[in-house]
N, C-alpha and C positions, 0 to 999 in steps of 0.2 A: 423503194416503197412508194406506193401510189397515194394520191391525196386523201382518198377515202380511208385508207388504213393509218395514215399519219395522225389524224385526229378523228375522233368519233367512231371508235370500233363498234360500240353497241348500235350505232346507227347503220353499220354494215352487217348487223346480225338480225335475223328475223325475230319477231316477237316470240317468246318462248311458248311451246305447246304445254297446255295445262287446262284441265277440265273443270267445269263448274262443280262436279262431285268432289273432286280432289280438293278444291278451295273450300267447300263446305265442311269437309272432314277436318282440314287444318283449322278453320275458324272455330269448330267445336273443340277439337282435342287440345289445341295449343293455346288458343285465345279465349276459350270459355264462352263462345257465342253460338247459340243455336239459331241458325239463320236460313232463310231461303237465299238462293244465290242467283245473280244474273250477271252475265258477262258485260264488261265495259270496253270501249275502244282505247287503244293506247299505241304510241309510236314505237316504244322500245319495251316497256313492261307488259305483263299480262295482268289486267285489272278486272276486279269482281266487285259488284254491289252486293253488300250483305244487308238483308232486310231482317232485323231482329224482332222489332214491334212496329207498330204504326208510326211511332216518333223516333225510334232507335235505329239508325242506319250507319253502316261503315263501309269503307273501301278496303279491300284486301289486295295488296300488290305483290306480285311475284317478279322479282328483278330479272332483267335480261342476263343470261349466262355470261355475256361479255362485259358486263358492267363491273368496274372495280368495286369491290364491297366497301372501300373506304369513301368512294363517291356517293354510294347509297347512304352511308352513315353521315356524310356531309348534309344530306337533306333531312335525315332524322333529327340531328342535333340542332340544325337551323329552325326546324319547327319547335323543338322543345325551348330553344332560346327565345323565339318570338313569343311564345306563350307566356314566358317569364317576363320579358321586357315590356311588352305591350299586350296584355290580355284582351284589350278591346278589338284588336284586329281580327277580322273574320277569316282565319286561316284554319286548316285541318289541325286537329290535335292527335297526338300519338297514343294508341292504345297499347298497353303492355300485355305481355303474355301472362299465363297463369303463374309463372314463376318470376315475374316482375322485369322481364327483358323488353327493351323496346324493338328489337330486331330478333327473328328466328331464322336459323339456317336450315334450308331444305337440302339434305344431303342424301342422295339415293345412289345405289351402286350403278356404275357406268354413266353417271351424269355429273356435269359440273355443278358444284354447290351454288345455291341460289339464296338470296335474302328474301325473306317474306315479312311484310309489315301491315299492320291494320291502322287505318286512320278514320277519323270521324268523317262522315259524308255530310257535305254542306248542301243545304237545299236552296234553290233559287233558279231563276231563268237564265240560261246561258246568254251572255251579252250578244252574241252573233244573232240571237233570234228576236232582239228588240230594236226599235228605232232609236238611232242615237239622238242625244240632245246636248245642248251646251251645259245644262246642269249635270247630266251624267258624266260628261267628260271631265268637268271640274272635280266631281266627287272621286272620279278615278285618279285624277291627279293628286288629290288630297291623300287618298289611301296609299297610293304608291310612295309618296313622300314619307308617310308615317312608317311604311313597311321598311323603307331604307333607313330611317332613324333607328328602328328596332334592331336592325342588323348591323348598325354602324360599328359596334365593338364586338362582333362575332368573328371568331377566327377557327380555322379548321385545317389540318394538315393536307386534306385533298381539295382545298378551295382553288388551288392553281391548276387543277387538272385541265387537259386540253379538250375543247368542245368545238364541234364544227359550227354551232350556233352562236359562238363567242364573237362578237363583232371585231375585236381586235385581231382575230385571225382570218378576217373576210377574204384577204388576198389568196388564201389557200384553196378556195373553192372555184378558182378560175377555170381549172381543167374540167370541172363538172358542168360548165355552161354549154359544153357540146350536147348535152342531153336536151337542150332546148331545140325543138325541130324547126321553129320558125326563125329564119335568118334575121329578119327585122327585130324580132323580140330579143334575139340573142345579142345583136349589136347594141341595143338599148341597155341591156344588163351590163355589158362589157364597158360602156361608156360610164355608167354610174360607178362601176367598180374602179375604173381608172381615176374617177373623180375622188373616190375614197383614199386611194393610194397617194394622190397628190396633195390633198388638203387635210384629211382627217388622221390617217394613219401616223404621220410624223408627230402629231399633237398628243395622241392617246398616252404615251408614257409619262408625260408631264402633268397629267390631270389627277385629281383625287380619286381614290379607288377603294373598293371594299367588296364584300360578298353581296351579290345581287340576285334577284329572282330571275331575271333575264328572259322571261317568256310571257309577258302580259298580253297575250293575244285574246281575241273575243271568246275562244273556247275555254279559257282559263279564268274567266271572270263571271261571276254570278251576280244577278241583280234581283231585287225584291219583286216577287210577282204582283203585288198590289201597288208597288211604286217603283217603276223601272228607272227612276232617276237615282235610286239609292244602291249602293254596292253591298251585296249580301255575302260575297265570298271570294277569296283569291286562292286558287287551287294550282296543283301541279308544279312543284318545286324541282322537277327533274333536270332542268337546265341550269341550275345554280352554278355560279362561278364567280372568282374574284376578278373584277374588271373595273374600268372607269366608271364612276357613278353615273355619269350622263348617259351611258350605253342603256341602262334601265329605262330612262325616260324615253330614249330614241326608239327602243323596241316597242314600248306601249304606244308611242305617237305613230309609229308606222302602220298601225291598224285603225287609226281614226279615219273618217271619211274624208276624201279628197275631192268630193263633187261639189263643194260650195263655190262662191264667187273667187275666192283665193284658195289654191290647193292645200295651203298650210293652216287654214282657219280651224279645222278639227283638231290638228296637233297643237296649234297654239292655245286653245282652250285648256288642253291638259297641261301644257307647259307653264302657263300662267298660274294655274292653281298649285302646281308642284313648286314653283318659285316662291310662293307665298310661304311655304313650310321650310323648304330648303332653297335659299337664294342660290340661283345659277351663277356661276363665274362667267365673265365674258368669253373666255376661250371655249367654254362649254356651249354657249349660245352660238358662237361662230361656226361650230362644226356639226350642230344639231341636224341641220338640213342634210348634210352629207351622210350622217349616221342613219337617219330615217330611211333615205333612199338605199343605203347598204343593206339594211335589214330586209327590205323588199327584194333585193337581189339575192340574199341568202335564201329567202323563202322560195323563190322560183328555181334557184340553183340546186338547193339540196333536195327539195320535194320532187323535182323533175327527175333527178338522179335516183332517188329512192323509189318513186313510182315505177320506173323502168326495172328496177331491181326486184321489187315485191308487187307485182300487179294485183295480187289477191287483196292487198290493203291500200289500193291506189286511191279509192275515193276519200279515205281518212287522210292520207298523205297529202293530197292535193286540195284539202278543204280551203286553205287560205290563198290559193294561187290566183283566182279571179280578182280578188281585192288587190293583190300585190301588182299584178300587171296593170290594172286600172290606175293604181297610184303611181307607178313608174311613168306611165304615159302623161298623166297630169303634171307630175314634177318636172317632166322634160320640157314643159311650157314656160317655166319661170327660170330666172337666174339664181345663182347662189346668193348674190347681194340682195336681191329682192326677197328671198326666203329669210335671210338674216334680218332684214329691216323689219319684217313681219314679226319675228320672234321677239326682237328687242322692243317693239311697240307693245306687244301683248304682255311682256314682263315689266313694261313701264320703266325701261332702262335706256340710257344713252349709250352710244358706241362711236 
């Protein structure tokens, strides 16, 4: 069995074919929403923006036919749990069907059944469109920590499903690096993957773990239009998984700017704020640099493979690649110990 099939079957399956007219009919007949419909981009699911009124908007999601229904339910139940545990967190809310269900099964002759859900649409400016600031990074760190606290006691039978984007399985994408055409870039990615296997991978089983969001990239964070230092929304829970808690921080930190005087300054702002809410353990700080670099390797490795497989969705798939390559080049200029020292100082900790 090849690497792509061992984990992440839905990533090896194209986004399901589904029209805006079909989405509109389901929104009306099943969820009681009379809406105009626009298609949204997505990596695995087919997503639609439902405009009901000027202020009432939703997202209709048609699951990938290869997605395990239990994994879809994991996301649904997590959103319900967050709404109960911490209603102040700006995450989507689940809209029920006319008959009170949180998920509806689309089951048509000759097709694999698919789960359809409707979530509230959160308004705001995507993080990737605004200029980063220390205040914004700190607010993102605070929100991430509060999200982790809200999910601390959440359990689901599908939480241990295998996912290509799960850092603890990073070694499994090594075979995909052949899709990186530039030999120098490929060697750079391989060096950091070697570093992960030497330093981080052996530590991960010993660290505290729980269900995490696992994908706080700049396309999944919204900020307020009138105040871009404030977080307005955290969206797309499609990569949720049970994993070491520090992985969630590492994923978010991997998308922070690396162009400052020190490559880890942007990530350190985020980590310092997170540490104020959830104090980091020394073992977590020790491998944070390794995990950040590994997330960048996952980005270039998985997206390169998927872009070659699905050229029609290439622009969306490769949207985070330039930032990841720039980050890896910058991280290659510092040592692990220098990065560790930077994070310890940011968290005002000794080591």
